[in-house]
C-alpha positions, -999 to +999 in steps of 0.1 A: -787+131-316-758+143-335-743+109-346-712+126-361-704+142-327-710+109-309-686+090-332-660+118-327-664+114-289-661+076-292-628+081-311-616+105-285-624+080-258-607+052-277-576+074-280-576+082-243-581+045-235-552+034-256-529+060-241-539+048-207-532+012-217-496+021-227-492+035-192-512+009-173-498-022-190-463-016-178-475-005-144-496-036-139-467-059-148-444-041-124-470-042-097-482-077-104-448-094-108-425-073-085-451-062-059-435-028-064-456+004-063-440+029-087-454+063-084-427+077-107-440+056-136-457+088-149-423+105-150-413+081-178-443+095-197-428+130-193-392+120-201-402+102-233-420+133-245-389+154-239-366+129-255-387+129-286-391+167-286-353+172-283-346+150-313-373+167-334-359+201-324-325+192-337-339+185-371-348+149-368-380+135-383-408+126-359-407+089-367-369+087-362-373+107-330-398+082-316-376+052-325-345+067-309-364+079-279-379+044-274-343+030-271-334+058-247-364+051-225-355+014-223-320+023-212-334+048-186-359+022-173-331-004-170-308+021-151-336+031-127-344-006-120-308-015-115-297+014-094-328+023-074-358-001-077-339-033-071-328-021-037-365-016-027-381-049-036-378-064-001-390-032+015-426-025+024-450-006+002-446+026+023-409+027+014-419+022-023-442+051-022-418+074-004-388+065-027-407+067-060-424+100-049-388+113-044-380+101-079-409+122-092-393+153-077-359+144-090-371+138-126-391+171-125-359+189-113-338+173-140-363+183-167-363+219-153-325+221-154-320+204-188-350+217-208-361+248-188-394+256-170-415+262-202-431+235-222-418+220-254-440+220-285-434+191-309-444+199-345-459+171-366-448+163-401-472+175-428-483+139-436-496+135-400-510+170-396-541+166-418-576+151-417-592+119-429-628+119-440-649+088-432-683+095-446-697+124-426-670+120-399-638+141-402-609+130-380-574+143-375-549+120-391-527+120-360-556+107-339-558+077-361-520+073-358-523+073-320-551+047-321-533+025-346-501+028-325-518+018-293-536-012-309-503-023-325-485-022-291-514-040-275-512-068-301-474-071-298-476-072-260-503-098-261-481-121-284-451-114-262-469-123-230-488-153-243-466-169-269-429-162-260-405-177-236-402-142-219-440-141-216-440-176-200-414-163-174-435-132-169-466-152-162-448-175-139-433-146-120-467-130-117-483-162-104-456-173-080-423-155-080-407-178-054-415-209-074-404-193-107-370-185-091-367-220-077-372-234-112-343-215-126-358-182-137-333-153-134-356-131-114-332-101-114-329-102-152-366-107-156-374-077-133-350-055-152-365-064-186-401-059-173-393-026-157-375-013-188-404-024-210-429-007-187-408+025-188-406+023-226-443+020-231-450+048-207-425+070-226-441+060-259-475+073-246-458+106-237-443+108-272-477+102-288-496+128-268-469+155-267-476+169-302-512+176-290-506+189-255-468+197-257-442+183-233-443+199-198-429+194-164-452+171-143-473+161-173-474+125-161-484+132-125-521+135-132-525+107-157-507+082-135-536+084-110-560+072-137-535+045-147-536+031-112-574+031-114-570+011-146-547-014-129-572-019-101-603-022-123-586-045-148-568-067-122-533-064-109-508-082-132-533-087-161-525-073-195-559-083-208-575-065-178-554-034-184-565-033-220-602-037-214-602-014-183-583+013-202-608+013-231-638+013-206-624+041-185-614+062-216-649+059-229-666+066-196-644+097-190-649+111-225-686+104-228-693+115-193-678+149-199-697+153-231-732+139-223-737+137-185-752+172-184-778+163-210-787+132-190-790+151-157-813+177-173-839+149-175-840+147-137-832+182-125-832+219-136-808+233-161-787+252-136-783+222-113-775+199-141-748+222-155-733+226-120-733+190-111-723+174-144-686+185-144-681+173-108-698+140-114-681+134-147-647+138-129-659+112-103-672+085-127-640+065-130-634+066-093-670+055-087-664+026-111-632+017-091-652+017-059-678-006-073-652-030-086-634-031-053-667-037-035-680-066-056-649-080-074-617-068-055-594-090-077-605-069-108-626-076-138-600-097-156-576-111-130-545-130-143-547-168-144-543-184-110-563-157-092-597-169-081-625-151-097 
């Protein structure tokens, strides 16, 4: 076995997992606390990428662009919550799905009008556009930046949720929203902050991946499906669950696409293995979700107060 290739694929899986975590952590908080299904969460991923790209295109540094775009994404998330999402909390889930699907179309149209139909490439500064050698392993510097950024956000979010007053209110709202409101928690303010934080983290994921894939219309529409899988596998409302499930799904997806054909060749002919492997690798994360729903429907790491 080529161990250098395996380590590279593990790093790719970790990178994918941490990007999924940035998306899924906000999504699971919004779903778990507000009982609100937000299909347009992936649109924040796209908007964040375009915000960052626009600032870089105007001569700003990539780091400054990320910091400014994070503030912009928080404001966008707060506005969407205040103007649109807040009016839907008491509606049923079908209304959530229809309204947020409409938001996807609106965001895509806005991007088309403002930035045009073609994608936006985001150049990296020279310091991030190199390689790092770790023994026999050669990794792009920017991949390590993505992994470090994802881990840093995970650590900050963990401290925020477990050790701060806001985190206490978030946990209370996730466990029993009615009781939290009765005890004096300003639910409307809490919902606005949580929604805006979720939008900011989703936008941050888009900013990180855009220099690799470029910003494009609808770029969040595919990855949001996997983010929902992460939420279900990890446990709705659980940050810990979102983190572990994101890493697990990132590794399964990456390693499955790289090595499943070699595994299938043990049991079937070369032609069948090469034909079946791509289809099966694309199904692995959904098979995992089906197994979790069958045997542990509350998720692998449900939030406190949910019976295991």
